[in-house]
C-alpha positions as CSV (number, residue, x, y, z in Angstrom):
1,M,-13.6,6.9,20.4
2,D,-10.4,6.6,18.2
3,R,-10.4,8.4,14.8
4,I,-8.2,6.5,12.4
5,I,-6.4,7.7,9.2
6,I,-5.1,5.1,6.9
7,F,-2.1,6.0,4.7
8,T,-1.5,4.2,1.6
9,D,0.2,4.5,-1.8
10,F,-2.0,2.0,-3.7
11,S,1.3,0.7,-5.0
12,T,0.4,-2.9,-4.7
13,L,-3.4,-3.1,-5.6
14,S,-4.3,-6.6,-4.4
15,V,-2.6,-6.3,-1.0
16,T,-3.6,-2.8,-0.1
17,T,-7.2,-3.6,-1.2
18,T,-7.2,-6.6,1.1
19,L,-5.9,-4.8,4.1
20,I,-7.9,-1.6,3.7
21,N,-11.2,-3.4,3.3
22,A,-10.4,-5.4,6.4
23,A,-9.5,-2.3,8.4
24,V,-12.7,-0.4,7.3
25,K,-14.8,-3.5,8.2
26,S,-13.2,-3.8,11.6
27,A,-13.7,-0.1,12.4
28,S,-17.3,-0.3,11.3
29,I,-18.1,-3.0,13.8
30,S,-16.0,-1.7,16.6
31,K,-17.5,0.5,19.3
32,H,-14.3,2.2,20.0
33,S,-12.9,3.4,16.6
34,Q,-14.0,4.9,13.2
35,I,-12.2,5.6,10.0
36,A,-11.7,9.5,9.8
37,G,-9.8,9.3,6.5
38,I,-7.7,7.7,4.1
39,C,-4.6,9.5,2.8
40,V,-3.6,8.4,-0.8
41,R,-0.3,9.8,-1.9
42,H,-0.8,9.1,-5.5
43,F,-4.6,9.3,-6.0
44,E,-6.2,7.8,-9.0
45,K,-9.8,7.7,-10.0
46,H,-11.5,4.3,-9.8
47,H,-11.7,3.8,-13.5
48,H,-8.1,4.4,-13.8
49,L,-7.5,1.7,-11.2
50,M,-9.8,-0.7,-12.9
51,Y,-7.9,0.1,-16.1
52,R,-4.6,-0.9,-14.4
53,H,-6.4,-4.0,-13.0
54,F,-7.4,-5.0,-16.4
55,Q,-3.9,-4.4,-17.8
56,G,-2.5,-6.6,-15.1
57,F,-5.1,-9.3,-15.8
58,L,-4.3,-9.2,-19.5
59,K,-0.5,-9.3,-19.0
60,T,-0.9,-12.2,-16.6
61,G,-3.0,-14.2,-19.2
62,I,-0.3,-13.5,-21.9
63,K,2.5,-14.5,-19.6
64,T,0.7,-17.7,-18.3
65,F,0.0,-18.7,-21.9
66,F,3.8,-18.9,-22.5
67,D,4.8,-19.9,-19.0
68,K,2.5,-22.0,-17.0
69,T,4.5,-21.4,-13.8
70,H,3.3,-17.8,-13.8
71,H,-0.2,-18.8,-13.1
72,K,-1.7,-17.1,-10.0
73,K,-2.9,-19.2,-7.0
74,F,-5.4,-16.5,-6.0
75,S,-8.1,-14.3,-7.6
76,R,-7.0,-10.8,-7.8
77,P,-9.4,-8.6,-5.8
78,L,-11.0,-5.7,-7.7
79,P,-9.6,-2.3,-6.8
80,I,-11.4,-0.2,-4.2
81,N,-13.7,2.5,-5.2
82,I,-12.4,4.7,-2.5
83,E,-14.9,7.5,-3.4
84,K,-17.8,5.2,-2.9
85,L,-16.3,3.7,0.3
86,A,-15.8,7.2,1.7
87,R,-19.4,8.0,1.2
88,Q,-20.8,4.8,2.7
89,H,-18.6,5.1,5.8
90,R,-18.4,8.9,6.1
91,F,-14.6,9.4,6.0
92,K,-12.4,12.0,4.3
93,I,-10.1,11.3,1.1
94,L,-6.8,13.1,2.0
95,I,-4.4,13.9,-0.9
96,P,-1.2,15.6,0.5
97,P,0.4,18.4,-1.7
98,E,3.1,17.1,-4.0
99,N,2.4,13.6,-2.6
100,N,4.3,14.5,0.6
101,I,2.5,13.4,3.7
102,N,5.0,15.4,5.8
103,D,3.9,18.7,4.3
104,A,3.5,21.2,7.3
105,G,0.2,22.6,5.9
106,F,-1.1,19.1,5.4
107,I,-0.3,18.0,8.9
108,R,-1.8,21.1,10.4
109,Q,-5.0,20.5,8.3
110,I,-5.6,17.0,9.6
111,K,-4.8,18.0,13.1
112,T,-7.4,20.8,13.2
113,K,-10.1,19.4,10.9
114,L,-10.0,15.6,11.6
115,K,-8.4,15.5,15.1
116,P,-7.1,11.9,14.5
117,T,-5.7,9.7,17.2
118,V,-4.5,6.6,15.3
119,A,-2.5,6.2,12.0
120,L,-2.3,3.0,10.0
121,S,0.2,2.6,7.3
122,F,-0.5,0.2,4.6
123,Y,2.2,0.3,2.1
124,C,2.8,4.1,2.4
125,L,6.4,4.2,1.1
126,Q,7.2,7.5,2.6
127,K,8.7,7.8,6.1
128,F,6.6,9.5,8.9
129,S,8.4,12.8,10.0
130,P,8.5,13.4,13.8
131,N,6.0,16.2,13.1
132,L,3.5,13.8,11.5
133,L,4.1,11.2,14.2
134,E,3.2,13.9,16.9
135,A,-0.3,14.2,15.2
136,F,-1.4,10.8,16.5
137,D,-1.6,9.0,19.9
138,Y,-0.7,5.7,18.4
139,T,0.8,4.7,14.9
140,V,0.9,1.1,13.3
141,N,2.6,-0.1,10.1
142,Y,2.0,-3.3,8.2
143,H,5.4,-4.8,7.1
144,N,5.6,-7.7,4.8
145,G,8.5,-9.3,6.7
146,I,9.4,-10.7,10.1
147,L,11.2,-8.0,12.1
148,P,14.0,-7.4,12.8
149,D,15.2,-10.0,10.3
150,Y,13.8,-8.2,7.2
151,R,13.5,-4.6,7.5
152,G,13.2,-2.4,4.5
153,R,12.1,-3.1,0.9
154,M,10.9,-6.3,-0.7
155,A,11.0,-8.5,2.4
156,T,9.2,-11.4,0.9
157,C,11.7,-11.6,-2.0
158,W,14.7,-11.6,0.5
159,S,13.3,-14.3,2.7
160,I,12.8,-16.5,-0.4
161,Y,16.3,-15.6,-1.5
162,H,17.6,-16.8,1.8
163,Q,15.6,-19.9,1.4
164,D,13.6,-19.6,4.5
165,P,10.9,-22.3,4.9
166,T,8.5,-19.6,5.9
167,S,8.0,-15.8,5.1
168,G,6.2,-13.4,7.5
169,Y,4.5,-10.3,8.2
170,T,4.5,-7.8,11.1
171,F,2.2,-5.1,12.6
172,H,4.5,-2.8,14.5
173,R,4.6,0.7,16.0
174,I,6.0,3.4,13.8
175,T,9.0,5.3,15.0
176,N,11.6,7.7,13.5
177,K,13.6,4.7,12.4
178,I,12.3,2.5,9.5
179,D,10.7,-0.8,10.7
180,A,12.3,-0.5,14.1
181,G,9.3,0.0,16.3
182,N,7.9,-2.4,18.8
183,T,6.2,-5.4,17.3
184,L,2.4,-5.9,18.0
185,I,1.4,-8.9,15.8
186,Q,3.5,-11.4,13.7
187,G,2.5,-14.1,11.4
188,L,4.2,-16.7,9.1
189,V,3.1,-18.4,5.8
190,P,4.8,-21.4,4.3
191,V,7.1,-20.9,1.2
192,K,6.0,-23.5,-1.3
193,T,8.2,-24.2,-4.1
194,H,5.3,-23.8,-6.7
195,F,4.3,-20.5,-5.3
196,R,5.5,-17.2,-6.8
197,V,6.4,-14.1,-4.6
198,Q,3.0,-12.5,-5.6
199,D,1.1,-15.7,-4.2
200,I,3.0,-15.5,-0.9
201,E,2.5,-11.7,-0.7
202,H,-1.2,-12.2,-1.1
203,E,-1.4,-15.0,1.4
204,K,0.3,-12.8,4.0
205,A,-2.3,-10.1,3.5
206,V,-5.1,-12.5,3.7
207,R,-3.7,-13.9,7.0
208,A,-3.1,-10.4,8.2
209,T,-6.7,-9.5,7.8
210,K,-7.7,-12.2,10.3
211,N,-5.6,-10.3,12.8
212,M,-7.3,-7.0,12.2
213,P,-9.9,-7.4,15.0
214,A,-7.1,-8.3,17.4
215,L,-5.1,-5.3,16.2
216,F,-7.9,-3.0,16.9
217,E,-8.1,-4.3,20.4
218,I,-4.4,-3.7,20.8
219,I,-4.8,-0.3,19.6
220,M,-7.7,0.5,21.9
221,R,-5.7,-0.7,25.0
222,R,-2.6,1.3,23.7
223,E,-0.3,-1.7,24.2
224,I,3.5,-1.0,24.1
225,G,4.2,-4.1,22.1
226,Q,7.4,-6.2,22.0
227,F,10.8,-4.7,21.7
228,Q,12.7,-5.9,18.7
229,E,15.6,-8.1,19.9
230,G,18.8,-8.5,17.9
231,T,20.3,-6.2,15.3
232,G,18.4,-7.5,12.3
233,K,19.0,-6.7,8.7
234,Y,17.9,-3.8,6.5
235,F,17.3,-4.2,2.8
236,S,17.3,-1.0,0.8
237,K,15.7,-0.3,-2.6
238,K,19.3,-0.1,-4.0
239,D,20.0,-3.5,-2.5
240,S,17.0,-5.0,-4.3
241,E,17.9,-3.5,-7.6
242,H,21.6,-4.3,-7.4
243,I,21.0,-8.2,-6.8
244,K,18.8,-8.3,-9.9
245,I,21.5,-6.7,-12.2
246,I,23.8,-9.5,-13.6
247,R,26.7,-7.8,-15.5
248,K,28.8,-11.0,-15.7
249,P,26.8,-14.3,-15.5
250,S,29.9,-16.2,-15.7
251,E,30.9,-15.0,-12.3
252,L,27.9,-16.6,-10.7
253,S,26.9,-20.3,-10.1
254,H,24.0,-21.9,-11.7
255,D,22.2,-22.4,-8.2
256,E,22.9,-18.7,-7.4
257,L,21.2,-17.6,-10.6
258,I,18.2,-19.9,-10.2
259,C,17.7,-18.7,-6.5
260,R,17.8,-15.1,-7.5
261,L,15.3,-15.8,-10.2
262,R,12.9,-17.5,-7.8
263,A,13.2,-14.8,-5.2
264,F,13.0,-11.7,-7.4
265,G,11.1,-13.1,-10.3
266,S,13.3,-11.5,-13.0
267,L,17.0,-10.7,-13.7
268,L,18.6,-8.0,-15.9
269,M,21.3,-9.9,-17.6
270,N,24.1,-8.9,-19.8
271,I,24.9,-11.6,-22.3
272,E,27.3,-10.8,-25.0
273,D,27.1,-7.0,-24.3
274,V,23.3,-7.0,-24.6
275,W,21.0,-6.5,-21.8
276,Y,17.8,-8.8,-21.4
277,D,14.9,-9.1,-18.8
278,I,15.1,-12.8,-18.1
279,T,12.5,-14.7,-16.1
280,K,13.4,-18.2,-17.0
281,L,16.8,-20.1,-17.5
282,E,17.4,-23.6,-18.9
283,K,20.4,-25.8,-18.4
284,L,22.1,-27.3,-21.6
285,S,24.2,-30.3,-21.8
286,A,26.5,-28.8,-24.4
287,P,26.9,-25.4,-26.3
288,P,24.1,-25.1,-28.8
289,D,25.0,-25.6,-32.6
290,N,22.9,-22.7,-33.6
291,S,25.1,-19.6,-33.5
292,K,22.0,-17.3,-33.0
293,T,21.1,-19.0,-29.7
294,I,21.7,-16.9,-26.7
295,Y,23.7,-18.8,-24.0
296,F,26.4,-18.5,-21.4
297,Q,28.4,-20.5,-19.0
298,T,28.3,-20.2,-15.3
299,I,31.4,-20.1,-12.9
300,D,30.7,-23.8,-12.0
301,G,30.8,-24.8,-15.6
302,V,27.0,-25.1,-16.2
303,I,25.9,-24.1,-19.7
304,M,22.6,-22.1,-19.5
305,R,20.4,-20.3,-21.9
306,P,17.5,-17.9,-21.3
307,V,14.1,-19.3,-22.5
308,R,11.7,-16.6,-21.3
309,F,12.2,-12.9,-21.5
310,W,9.8,-11.3,-19.1
311,F,7.8,-14.5,-19.3
312,L,7.6,-14.4,-23.1
313,P,9.4,-16.1,-26.1
314,F,12.3,-13.9,-27.4
315,F,10.4,-12.7,-30.4
316,M,7.4,-11.6,-28.5
317,Y,9.6,-9.9,-25.8
318,Q,11.3,-7.8,-28.5
319,F,7.9,-7.0,-30.0
320,F,6.4,-5.8,-26.8
321,R,9.5,-3.8,-25.8
322,R,9.6,-1.9,-29.0
323,A,5.8,-1.3,-28.6
324,G,6.4,0.4,-25.4
325,W,5.4,-2.4,-22.8
326,T,7.3,-1.4,-19.5
327,M,9.7,-4.1,-18.5
328,P,10.6,-4.9,-14.9
329,S,14.0,-3.3,-15.3
330,G,12.6,0.1,-16.2
331,K,15.0,2.9,-15.4
332,V,17.5,0.4,-14.3
333,F,17.9,-1.0,-17.7
334,F,19.2,2.3,-19.1
335,D,21.4,3.1,-16.2
336,A,22.9,-0.4,-16.4
337,Q,24.1,0.2,-20.0
């Protein structure tokens, strides 16, 4: 019988919750596998996760009030009570020292005490070392993009940016190269104009859960998978940060700015030497008469003004930022200055 360890960061609550619940359910009804442990690099108590869930719900409500396009098309699942789940299914909760899954002592511990055979990675953002890979007979990662076209970070955003009609996901073998292992299962979801990135991300996870029983059969048979043909493209964290920083909006076209906004949700823009987190732009027929209005002209001659700053009117954006509400730019905001 296979003994499975799930690795996760819980960085995207709704997606990881969906995938972990499906994996635990599939293992519970399988005759050939069981969950031996869930490794959480950044462990949080359930009440902390619930607090973050409530914060997200509240922020979404505020944003939706001022910008109806922010409305979610799905119900956000409640965070997993991993301690309760562990008691129910009799598996261990694993917390690596210093958040490092590649710690030699940690690897030695799971080898000797849990004797795992399979690793599943659901949004574990740390690369598996050769030593960790050797602890398992078979390793699988869930990636939120079609491989090899969208390796790396923020695959959904990049597929939308490239205006693909669909966005995909891949279950693939883990190797010493990021997102380069043989593919096991792939799926596509349509990219609808009224859906946001989070909607598409959630839809992928839901569809991926339907593949979970088939994935467990593939694992049991130790299938080699399909070699990734073509060179593909890798998108780093730096790539995703860079494309959202607009130092000179006058050097980009109207269509390019709108495309980046749709794909990445927000842009950090420098307008008249001031940086703003902008989530919505409006085209103007002529320069505004009001001298206090923030606006700029694109390289193709379109006059634009920001109308939502992190989904809020400008005065509320300023209030929440001064009150300590973390904006999407985060550290990048200060580096960009």
